[in-house]
C-alpha positions in Angstrom: -26.7 38.7 101.7 -29.1 41.5 100.9 -31.6 41.2 98.2 -30.8 42.9 94.9 -32.6 46.1 94.2 -35.1 46.2 91.4 -35.7 49.3 89.4 -39.2 49.8 87.9 -40.0 52.5 85.4 -42.7 54.9 86.6 -45.4 56.2 84.4 -43.5 59.5 83.8 -40.2 58.9 81.9 -38.6 62.3 83.0 -38.5 61.2 86.7 -35.8 59.0 88.1 -36.6 55.4 88.5 -38.1 54.4 91.9 -36.2 51.8 93.7 -38.1 49.1 95.6 -36.8 46.4 97.8 -38.2 43.0 97.0 -41.0 41.9 99.3 -41.9 38.4 100.3 -44.9 37.2 98.4 -46.7 36.5 101.7 -45.9 39.9 103.1 -48.9 42.2 103.7 -47.3 44.6 101.2 -46.9 42.1 98.4 -49.0 42.4 95.3 -48.9 41.2 91.7 -50.8 44.2 90.6 -49.3 47.1 88.6 -48.4 50.0 90.8 -49.6 53.4 89.6 -47.2 55.9 91.2 -45.4 59.0 90.7 -42.0 59.5 92.3 -43.4 61.5 95.1 -46.8 60.0 95.6 -48.0 56.6 96.7 -50.5 54.7 94.6 -54.2 54.8 95.5 -54.0 51.1 96.4 -51.1 51.7 98.7 -52.7 54.7 100.3 -56.0 53.0 101.1 -55.0 49.3 101.1 -57.5 47.3 103.1 -54.7 45.2 104.5 -53.2 48.0 106.5 -54.3 48.3 110.0 -55.0 51.9 109.6 -57.1 51.7 106.5 -60.8 52.5 106.8 -61.8 48.9 106.0 -58.9 46.8 107.2 -59.0 43.1 106.7 -55.7 42.6 108.6 -57.6 40.9 111.4 -59.3 38.4 109.0 -57.9 34.8 108.9 -56.4 35.3 105.5 -53.8 32.7 104.5 -50.2 34.0 104.8 -48.4 31.2 102.9 -48.6 30.0 99.4 -50.9 27.1 98.8 -51.0 24.3 96.3 -53.9 24.0 93.8 -55.5 20.9 95.1 -59.2 20.1 94.7 -59.6 16.4 94.2 -61.9 14.1 96.1 -59.7 13.9 99.2 -59.1 17.7 99.1 -62.8 18.6 99.1 -64.2 20.3 102.2 -67.1 18.8 104.0 -69.4 21.7 102.8 -68.6 21.0 99.1 -69.2 17.3 99.6 -72.5 18.0 101.3 -73.6 20.3 98.6 -72.6 17.7 95.9 -74.5 15.0 97.8 -77.7 17.1 98.3 -77.8 18.2 94.6 -77.7 14.6 93.5 -80.5 13.7 96.0 -82.8 16.6 94.9 -84.2 14.9 91.8 -85.0 11.7 93.7 -88.3 12.9 95.2 -89.5 14.0 91.8 -88.8 10.5 90.5 -90.7 9.0 93.4 -93.7 11.2 92.6 -93.6 9.9 89.0 -93.4 6.4 90.3 -96.4 6.9 92.6 -98.4 8.2 89.6 -97.6 5.2 87.6 -98.3 2.9 90.6 -101.9 4.2 91.0 -102.7 4.4 87.3 -106.0 2.7 86.7 -106.9 2.2 90.4 -110.0 3.5 92.0 -109.6 6.9 93.7 -109.1 6.9 97.5 -109.9 10.3 98.9 -107.0 10.2 101.4 -104.4 9.1 98.8 -105.8 11.6 96.3 -105.4 14.5 98.7 -101.8 13.4 99.4 -101.0 13.1 95.7 -102.6 16.5 94.9 -100.6 18.2 97.7 -97.4 16.5 96.4 -98.1 17.6 92.8 -98.7 21.2 93.9 -95.5 21.3 95.9 -93.5 19.7 93.1 -94.8 22.2 90.6 -93.5 25.0 92.8 -90.2 23.5 93.7 -89.1 22.0 90.4 -88.2 25.2 88.6 -86.3 26.4 91.7 -84.4 23.1 92.0 -83.7 23.0 88.3 -82.3 26.5 88.2 -80.1 25.9 91.3 -78.7 22.6 89.9 -78.3 23.6 86.3 -76.8 27.0 87.2 -74.3 25.3 89.4 -73.4 22.8 86.7 -72.9 25.7 84.2 -70.5 27.4 86.6 -68.5 24.2 87.4 -68.2 23.4 83.7 -67.2 27.0 82.8 -64.6 26.9 85.5 -63.2 23.7 84.1 -63.2 25.2 80.6 -61.4 28.2 81.9 -58.8 26.1 83.5 -58.3 24.1 80.3 -58.3 27.3 78.2 -61.2 28.5 76.2 -62.6 31.6 74.4 -64.3 34.4 76.2 -67.3 33.8 74.0 -67.7 30.3 75.4 -67.4 31.6 78.9 -70.0 34.3 78.3 -72.4 31.8 76.8 -72.1 29.6 79.9 -72.1 32.3 82.5 -74.8 34.3 80.8 -77.2 31.4 80.4 -78.4 31.2 84.0 -82.1 31.4 83.4 -84.5 30.6 80.5 -84.6 34.2 79.3 -80.9 34.8 79.7 -80.1 31.6 77.8 -82.0 33.1 74.8 -80.9 36.7 75.1 -77.2 35.8 75.6 -77.1 33.8 72.4 -78.8 36.7 70.5 -76.5 39.3 72.0 -73.3 37.3 71.4 -74.5 36.3 67.9 -73.4 32.8 69.0 -75.8 30.6 67.1 -74.0 27.3 67.6 -74.6 23.9 69.1 -73.6 25.0 72.6 -76.1 27.9 72.5 -78.9 25.7 71.2 -78.2 23.1 73.8 -78.3 25.7 76.6 -81.6 27.0 75.3 -83.1 23.5 75.2 -81.8 22.6 78.6 -83.2 25.7 80.2 -86.5 25.3 78.4 -87.0 22.2 80.4 -87.3 24.2 83.6 -90.7 25.8 83.0 -91.8 22.9 80.8 -91.0 20.3 83.5 -92.7 22.3 86.2 -95.9 22.7 84.2 -95.9 19.1 83.1 -96.3 18.0 86.8 -99.7 19.6 86.8 -100.8 17.4 83.9 -99.4 14.0 84.9 -102.4 12.8 86.9 -106.2 13.0 86.3 -109.1 11.4 88.1 -111.8 10.9 85.4 -114.9 8.9 86.0 -114.4 5.5 84.4 -116.8 2.7 83.9 -115.4 -0.6 85.0 -117.1 -4.0 84.7 -116.4 -6.8 87.2 -118.2 -10.0 88.0 -120.0 -10.3 91.4 -121.9 -12.9 93.2 -125.6 -12.3 94.0 -127.7 -14.6 96.1 -131.5 -14.4 95.8 -134.4 -16.2 97.5 -135.9 -19.2 95.6 -139.6 -18.6 95.1 -140.0 -22.1 93.7 -139.5 -23.9 97.0 -142.1 -25.6 99.1 -144.9 -23.7 101.0 -145.8 -24.3 104.6 -149.2 -22.9 104.1 -151.3 -25.4 106.1 -154.1 -24.7 108.5 -151.8 -26.0 111.3 -148.1 -26.6 111.6 -144.9 -24.6 111.4 -146.2 -21.6 109.6 -149.4 -21.2 111.6 -147.7 -21.7 114.9 -144.3 -20.1 114.4 -144.0 -17.2 112.0 -147.5 -16.4 110.9 -147.9 -13.6 113.4 -144.7 -12.0 112.0 -145.8 -12.5 108.5 -149.1 -10.7 109.3 -147.3 -7.6 110.5 -145.2 -7.4 107.3 -148.3 -8.2 105.2 -150.4 -5.5 106.7 -147.5 -3.0 106.5 -147.1 -3.7 102.8 -150.8 -3.1 102.1 -150.7 0.2 104.0 -147.5 1.4 102.4 -147.4 4.8 100.8 -148.6 5.1 97.2 -145.0 5.8 96.0 -143.9 2.4 97.5 -146.9 0.6 96.0 -146.0 1.8 92.5 -142.3 1.4 93.0 -140.2 -1.5 91.7 -139.3 -2.4 95.2 -141.2 -3.2 98.4 -140.9 -1.4 101.7 -137.7 -3.3 102.6 -135.9 -2.9 99.3 -136.7 -6.3 97.7 -137.2 -6.2 94.0 -140.8 -6.8 92.8 -141.6 -9.0 89.8 -144.2 -7.7 87.4 -146.9 -9.7 85.8 -145.6 -10.7 82.4 -149.2 -10.1 81.1 -148.9 -6.4 82.0 -146.0 -6.2 79.6 -146.9 -8.5 76.7 -150.5 -7.4 76.6 -149.4 -3.9 75.6 -147.9 -5.2 72.4 -144.3 -4.8 73.4 -142.1 -6.6 70.9 -140.1 -9.7 71.8 -136.5 -10.2 70.6 -135.3 -13.4 69.1 -134.8 -14.9 72.6 -138.2 -14.0 73.8 -137.2 -11.1 76.0 -139.6 -8.2 76.4 -138.3 -4.9 77.7 -140.2 -3.2 80.6 -138.9 0.3 80.0 -141.9 1.4 78.1 -144.2 0.2 80.9 -142.4 1.5 83.9 -145.3 3.8 84.8 -148.0 1.2 84.3 -146.4 -2.1 85.4 -148.6 -4.3 87.6 -146.5 -6.3 90.0 -147.3 -9.9 90.9 -146.9 -9.5 94.7 -146.8 -6.9 97.4 -143.5 -8.6 98.5 -140.4 -8.4 96.5 -137.7 -11.1 96.2 -134.8 -10.7 98.7 -131.3 -10.5 97.4 -127.9 -10.4 99.1 -124.6 -9.2 97.7 -125.5 -6.1 95.7 -122.4 -3.9 95.6 -121.8 -0.3 94.9 -122.4 0.8 91.3 -124.7 -0.8 88.7 -125.4 -4.5 88.8 -127.2 -6.7 86.3 -128.3 -10.3 87.0 -130.7 -12.9 85.8 -133.2 -14.2 88.3 -135.6 -17.2 88.1 -139.0 -16.7 89.7 -142.5 -17.9 89.7 -145.9 -16.5 90.6 -149.5 -17.4 90.4 -151.8 -15.5 88.1 -155.6 -15.4 88.5 -157.8 -15.1 85.5 -161.2 -14.0 86.8 -164.0 -14.5 84.2 -167.3 -14.6 86.0 -169.1 -12.6 88.7 -172.5 -13.4 90.2 -174.6 -11.6 92.8 -177.4 -13.5 94.6 -179.4 -13.1 97.8 -178.0 -15.0 100.7 -180.1 -18.0 101.5 -181.4 -17.9 105.0 -181.1 -20.5 107.7 -184.5 -22.2 106.8 -182.9 -24.0 103.9 -181.1 -26.4 106.3 -177.6 -24.9 106.0 -176.0 -24.7 109.5 -174.2 -21.5 108.6 -176.5 -19.4 106.3 -173.5 -17.9 104.5 -171.9 -21.2 103.7 -174.2 -22.3 100.9 -171.2 -22.1 98.4 -168.0 -22.3 100.5 -167.8 -24.8 103.3 -165.9 -27.8 104.6 -168.2 -30.0 102.4 -168.1 -27.9 99.3 -168.8 -27.4 96.6 -166.0 -25.0 97.1 -163.9 -26.2 100.0 -162.5 -24.3 102.9 -160.8 -25.4 106.1 -163.8 -24.2 108.2 -167.4 -23.2 107.5 -168.1 -19.6 106.7 -169.1 -17.7 109.8 -172.0 -15.3 109.7 -169.8 -12.5 110.9 -167.1 -12.6 108.2 -167.1 -9.9 105.4 -165.6 -12.3 102.8 -164.6 -15.9 102.3 -162.4 -17.9 99.9 -163.1 -21.4 98.6 -161.2 -23.8 96.4 -162.2 -26.6 94.1 -159.6 -28.6 92.3 -157.3 -31.7 92.0 -155.0 -32.5 94.9 -151.8 -33.3 93.1 -150.0 -34.2 96.4 -151.6 -37.6 96.1 -149.6 -38.3 92.9 -146.2 -38.6 94.6 -143.3 -36.4 95.6 -139.8 -35.9 94.3 -138.1 -36.8 97.7 -139.1 -40.2 99.0 -136.8 -39.8 102.0 -139.1 -37.3 103.5 -136.1 -35.3 104.5 -137.8 -32.0 103.8 -141.3 -31.5 105.1 -143.7 -30.6 103.6 -143.6 -31.5 100.0 -145.9 -28.7 98.7 -144.7 -27.1 95.5 -144.9 -27.9 91.8 -141.2 -28.7 91.8 -141.7 -31.1 94.7 -143.6 -33.5 92.4 -141.7 -36.4 90.9 -140.1 -35.6 87.5 -142.0 -38.6 86.0 -145.2 -36.6 86.3 -144.1 -33.8 84.0 -146.1 -35.2 81.1 -149.1 -36.1 83.2 -152.5 -34.5 82.5 -153.6 -31.8 84.9 -156.6 -29.7 85.2 -157.0 -26.1 86.5 -158.7 -25.6 89.8 -161.1 -22.8 90.5 -160.8 -20.2 93.2 -163.9 -18.4 94.4 -163.9 -15.1 96.3 -167.1 -14.2 98.0 -168.0 -10.8 99.5 -171.1 -10.4 101.6 -173.2 -7.3 101.7 -174.7 -7.5 105.1 -177.2 -10.3 105.3 -178.8 -9.6 102.0 -176.6 -10.3 99.0 -173.4 -12.2 98.2 -171.1 -11.4 95.3 -169.0 -14.3 94.0 -165.9 -13.9 91.7 -164.7 -17.1 90.0 -161.0 -17.2 89.1 -158.7 -19.7 87.4 -155.1 -19.8 88.7 -152.1 -20.6 86.6 -148.5 -20.9 87.6 -146.2 -18.6 85.6 -142.4 -19.3 85.5 -140.3 -16.3 84.5 -136.8 -15.3 83.9 -136.1 -11.7 84.9 -133.3 -9.3 84.0 -132.7 -7.3 87.2 -130.9 -4.0 87.2 -129.7 -2.5 90.5 -127.9 0.7 91.2 -126.4 1.4 94.7 -124.5 4.2 96.2 -123.5 4.9 99.8 -127.0 5.8 100.8 -129.6 4.1 98.6 -130.2 1.0 96.5 -132.7 0.8 93.7 -133.6 -2.4 91.8 -136.0 -3.1 89.0 -136.9 -5.7 86.4 -135.8 -4.3 83.0 -136.8 -7.3 80.9 -138.7 -10.6 81.2 -139.3 -13.7 79.3 -140.9 -17.1 79.9 -138.5 -19.3 81.7 -136.6 -21.8 79.6 -135.8 -24.1 82.6 -137.8 -27.3 83.1 -141.1 -26.8 85.0 -144.5 -28.4 85.4 -147.5 -27.3 83.3 -149.0 -24.0 84.4 -152.2 -25.9 85.5 -150.2 -27.1 88.6 -150.1 -24.3 91.1 -149.4 -24.1 94.8 -153.2 -24.3 95.3 -153.1 -27.7 93.6 -151.8 -29.0 96.9 -154.8 -29.3 99.2 -152.9 -28.4 102.3 -151.8 -25.1 100.8 -155.3 -24.3 99.6 -156.8 -25.1 103.0 -154.2 -22.9 104.7 -155.1 -20.1 102.4 -158.8 -20.4 103.3 -158.0 -20.7 107.0 -155.3 -18.1 107.5 -155.6 -15.5 104.7 -158.5 -13.6 106.3 -156.6 -13.4 109.5 -153.5 -11.9 107.9 -154.9 -8.4 108.6 -157.2 -7.0 111.3 -160.8 -7.8 110.6 -163.5 -5.3 111.5 -166.8 -4.0 110.2 -165.3 -0.5 109.7 -161.9 -1.5 108.4 -161.0 -4.4 106.1 -157.6 -4.0 104.5 -157.9 -7.0 102.1 -161.2 -5.8 100.6 -160.0 -2.3 100.4 -156.9 -3.5 98.4 -159.1 -5.3 95.9 -161.3 -2.2 95.5 -158.4 0.3 95.1 -154.9 -0.4 96.3 -153.8 3.3 95.8 -156.6 4.8 98.0 -157.2 4.6 101.7 -160.4 6.6 101.6 -162.8 3.7 101.8 -161.0 2.5 105.0 -162.8 5.2 107.0 -165.5 6.5 104.8 -168.1 3.8 105.4 -169.2 1.5 108.2 -168.0 -1.4 106.0 -165.5 -1.0 103.2 -167.5 -3.6 101.3 -170.9 -1.9 101.9 -173.4 -1.7 99.1 -173.9 1.1 96.6 -177.5 1.2 95.5 -177.9 -2.4 96.5 -174.7 -3.5 94.9 -171.2 -4.4 96.3 -168.4 -2.0 95.2 -166.8 -5.0 93.5 -169.4 -4.6 90.8 -167.5 -1.4 89.7 -164.1 -3.2 89.6 -163.0 -4.9 86.4 -162.4 -8.7 86.5 -158.8 -8.0 85.3 -158.1 -5.7 88.3 -159.8 -8.1 90.7 -157.6 -11.0 89.4 -154.4 -9.0 89.5 -155.0 -7.5 93.0 -156.3 -10.7 94.6 -153.3 -12.5 93.0 -150.9 -10.0 94.5 -152.2 -10.8 97.9 -152.3 -14.6 97.4 -148.7 -14.6 96.0 -147.5 -12.6 99.0 -149.2 -15.1 101.3 -147.6 -18.1 99.5 -144.2 -16.3 99.6 -144.6 -15.6 103.3 -145.4 -19.2 104.0 -142.0 -20.4 102.8 -139.5 -21.5 105.4 -138.9 -18.5 107.7 -139.2 -16.2 104.7 -140.2 -13.2 106.9 -136.7 -13.0 108.2 -135.3 -12.5 104.8 -138.0 -10.2 103.6 -136.9 -7.6 106.1 -133.3 -7.7 104.7 -131.7 -10.4 106.9 -128.7 -11.6 104.8 -129.5 -14.8 103.0 -126.2 -16.2 104.2 -127.9 -17.0 107.5 -130.1 -19.6 105.9 -129.4 -23.0 107.5 -130.8 -26.4 106.6 -133.1 -28.1 109.0 -134.5 -31.6 108.9 -138.0 -30.4 109.6 -137.6 -27.2 107.6 -136.2 -25.9 104.4 -132.9 -26.8 102.8 -129.9 -24.4 103.1 -128.9 -21.9 100.4 -126.2 -22.3 97.8 -123.5 -19.6 97.9 -121.4 -20.8 95.0 -122.0 -19.2 91.6 -124.3 -21.6 89.8 -124.5 -22.5 86.1 -127.9 -23.1 84.4 -127.6 -26.9 85.0 -126.8 -26.2 88.7 -129.9 -24.1 89.1 -132.0 -26.8 87.5 -130.7 -29.4 90.0 -131.2 -27.0 92.9 -134.8 -26.2 91.9 -135.6 -29.9 92.0 -133.8 -30.1 95.3 -135.7 -27.1 96.7 -132.6 -25.2 97.6 -133.7 -22.1 99.5 -131.4 -19.6 97.8 -129.4 -19.4 94.6 -126.1 -17.6 93.9 -125.5 -16.4 90.4 -122.8 -14.4 88.7 -123.8 -10.8 88.0 -122.2 -8.1 86.1 -121.2 -5.1 88.3 -120.5 -1.8 86.6 -118.9 0.9 88.6 -118.8 4.5 87.4 -116.1 5.6 89.8 -113.3 8.0 89.8 -110.0 6.3 88.9 -106.4 7.5 88.7 -105.3 8.1 85.1 -101.6 8.9 84.4 -101.2 11.1 81.3 -98.0 9.5 79.9 -97.0 12.2 77.3 -96.7 14.8 80.1 -95.2 12.2 82.4 -92.5 11.5 79.9 -91.7 15.2 79.6 -91.6 15.4 83.4 -89.2 12.4 83.6 -87.0 13.8 80.9 -86.8 17.2 82.7 -86.0 15.4 85.9 -83.4 13.2 84.2 -81.7 16.3 82.8 -81.7 17.9 86.3 -80.1 14.7 87.6 -77.5 14.7 84.9 -76.8 18.4 85.6 -76.3 17.5 89.3 -73.8 14.8 88.3 -72.1 17.1 85.8 -71.6 19.7 88.5 -70.1 17.1 90.8 -67.9 15.7 88.1 -66.4 19.0 86.9 -66.1 20.2 90.5 -63.9 17.2 91.2 -62.1 17.5 87.9 -61.2 21.2 88.3 -58.0 22.2 90.2 -58.5 25.9 90.2 -60.9 27.4 92.8 -64.3 28.8 91.8 -63.5 32.1 90.3 -66.3 33.0 87.9 -69.4 34.8 89.0 -68.1 36.3 92.3 -67.7 40.0 92.8 -64.8 39.3 95.2 -62.9 37.9 92.2 -63.5 41.1 90.3 -62.3 43.1 93.3 -59.1 41.1 93.5 -58.3 41.7 89.9 -59.0 45.5 90.1 -55.7 47.5 90.2 -57.4 49.9 92.6 -58.1 47.5 95.4 -55.2 45.9 97.2 -55.9 42.3 98.4 -53.3 39.8 99.6 -51.8 37.5 96.9 -51.9 34.5 99.2 -55.0 32.3 99.6 -54.9 31.3 96.0 -56.7 28.0 96.9 -59.6 30.0 98.3 -62.7 30.1 96.0 -64.7 33.2 95.4 -67.2 32.7 98.2 -64.4 32.3 100.8 -62.9 35.6 99.7 -66.3 37.2 99.6 -66.9 36.3 103.3 -63.5 37.9 104.2 -64.1 41.1 102.4 -67.9 41.3 102.6 -67.8 44.5 104.7 -65.7 46.4 102.2 -67.6 49.2 100.4 -66.9 49.5 96.7 -68.3 51.6 93.9 -67.9 51.8 90.1 -67.1 55.4 90.1 -64.7 58.2 89.2 -61.2 57.9 90.6 -59.7 60.9 88.8 -59.7 63.0 91.9 -57.5 60.4 93.7 -55.3 59.3 90.9 -53.6 62.6 90.5 -53.3 62.3 86.7 -56.6 63.9 85.8 -57.1 67.3 84.3 -60.5 67.6 85.9 -62.3 67.6 82.6 -62.1 63.9 81.8 -62.9 61.4 84.5 -61.6 57.9 85.0 -64.1 55.1 85.6 -62.9 52.2 87.7 -64.1 49.6 90.2 -62.6 50.7 93.5 -63.3 51.3 97.2 -66.1 53.7 97.8 -63.9 56.2 99.6 -61.5 56.3 96.6 -64.2 57.3 94.1 -66.8 59.9 93.5 -70.1 59.5 91.9 -70.2 59.7 88.1 -71.9 62.7 86.6 -74.3 62.7 83.7 -72.7 64.4 80.6 -69.1 64.2 81.8 -66.5 62.4 79.7 -64.8 59.3 81.1 -62.1 56.9 80.1 
C-alpha cells in the first residue's frame, strides 16, 4: 500500500500546492526543518545539503547514525570518555587539599631547606594551576546544570545567566546586562570570585619567619674544684707535663685578640677575676649577681686557660657554671743586692728561697735561673682527707679535706716571686693567695662555623666551700710541684723568657727580643719596678691558675676540645664525669666526691626560620578548593541525571537548528561535541543569503547562519532582515 500524499502550502499562495511523498525519518532526505521553496525552485538547504554526495562539503561518508535512538544517559549508558572526565574532575581538587595538609603539617617546625624548596615549588605551581582548574570544573558544572534545567524546562533568562557566567568578568557583566539581580546571579558572582581569590590565597598560606624558640639542653663542663696532681714527681710530671707545656707556651704567645677575648685559643670560656668587676663599682642585684657587660673591654681573666665544655648546640645557650680560681694579692716589693758565696750559702741566689727556707722550694735556686718561686705556709694535707679509702690519689684540693674541718682555723700562706738582675740585685714580690669560689652565668652563641662564649654575670658561690685561706698551695705537694715545674713550663733562656715577659706586659712581645735578658735592669732596676703590684698579682695568678688547672687529671686532653664524654674513672687517677643533669644538691655531692665533670641543664634559644601557616588565607584556600570539589561533584551529578545530550554551548547545535543548513535528523543521542567532530570541516558564515534565497529584491539583505558558499559577506550601510 502506497503512502498517502501530503500537501504542503508553499510560501506563495497563488501557486499550486507542492506534493511530496513521505520520506523515512532516517532517510538522507529527511528533515524536520521548514522547507523554503517555490514551486519551481529547490530550497537552499536542498540545493547544497551536506548530506548529498555531490555537495561541496558532503558528510555522507561520516559515520552518522541512520536509526532513531533512545535518550539514555544513565550510569550504565555513559561512555568511557565521559566517565573518565567525571573521575578526573573529582580528583583535580585532591592535590590542592594535600598541599593545604602539608602546610598544616609543617606549621611551627624548623625550616629544612630541601623541604622548603619543594613546598615553594608546589605553591608556585598551585597558584598557576588553581584558576585554570577552577574555571574548567566550574564551567563544566554550569553547562551540566544548565542542560538539566533545559531538560526540565526553564526560562531563557536562567539559561543565559548560567551559560553567560563562564568567567569572573562574564559572571558580573551577564547579570548587569540581563538586569538579573537575583540570588542565582549573586551566587554565580560569589562562586567565580573564588577563582582568583583562591589562586592568590595560595601565595600567602605559608611563611618562614625567624622565630625564637627556647628548649632545655644538657651541657657538661670541667670541674675546676677537683684534685691537683702538681707534685715534683708522679703522674703529672711523668705523663702529661710535656703536653701541658706546649699548650701553656702556646697560650702565652697567643695573638693579642685571643688574650683579650673571652675564650682561649681552643674555644674554652675564660673566667674573669670577680675583683675586676666589683672593684669598678658595678651594682649587685638582690641575689648578688654583678653584670660584666660594662667591663667587657677591661675584664681581667683569672687564667690563660678557659674551662672546657661539651654539648653546646646551635643558637644561643645560657647556663650556670661553678668554678674556682686562686687570686694573688701582692702587697710588698723589695730590691736588695744578692749576697755572695762568702756568706756560707751553698747557692748564692738561694738566701731567701731554698729547700730549707725561709721560703721553701723543691730544689735550691741555681745561679743560672732568671727567677724563682718560694712558698711559706701551713700544710693542710696533714689535717685529714675526705676519702679515707684512698680510692682517688692524690687528695690535694680544698674539697678533698674532711667536711669536719670546715670550721677549723686556717692561715694564709705567702708566695714570693724573685727576679734576679744578673749577679747584682734581686727583686722580691710578696703575695698572699686566696681561693675564690664563683658562680658564673655563661652565654654562648653558635652557628655552623663559629662558637663564642663569655661570662655575662658573676656572683660569689652559694655552695659550701672551705674558707678562702685554704688554697691549692696549702697542700705542700702542690706548692712544691709549682716551685719545681713552673719555671720549666716554657723554654728558659737568657734572651727569651716567656713567663717574665708575661708578668711585665702580656700584650706585648717586644721585650722578648729587644734585650739580652727580658728581665734586664733599667738604670740599675728590674722592669718589675715599673709594674703595679695589682698587675703583678693578676698576671702571676693567671699563670699559676693555668698551671693548677693543667695539673688536674689529663686536663690537657680536654683543654684542646676532646669531648668530656671520654672521661673515664681510674683507680690511680681522677673520677669519671657525670652526664646526667644535676640539681644543686647533686653538684654539692659531686664536688665533695671530686667528680671530674658536671652536667647541668642549660637554656638553648634558637633564632631559626620556622614554617608558619597563615590560617586566614589557608581557610580561604580550603573554601575555594571545597567549592571546586563541590562543582566537580555537581557536574557529575547533573551529567548522570540528565537524559538529553549536551546541547548548549556548541556551534554544531546552532548549525543543526539553522533552516539553511541540512543535517540528518538521526543521531539525537549524540551530544554537541560528537556532532562537531562530524561536521568540523564544514565552512559556515553569518552572512547575506538574499542572493541564494530568490526572494530578495536586492536592496534588503537577509542575515542568516548558513554554509559559506550559500552566503555573501555583509556590507556596511546595507539594510538586513
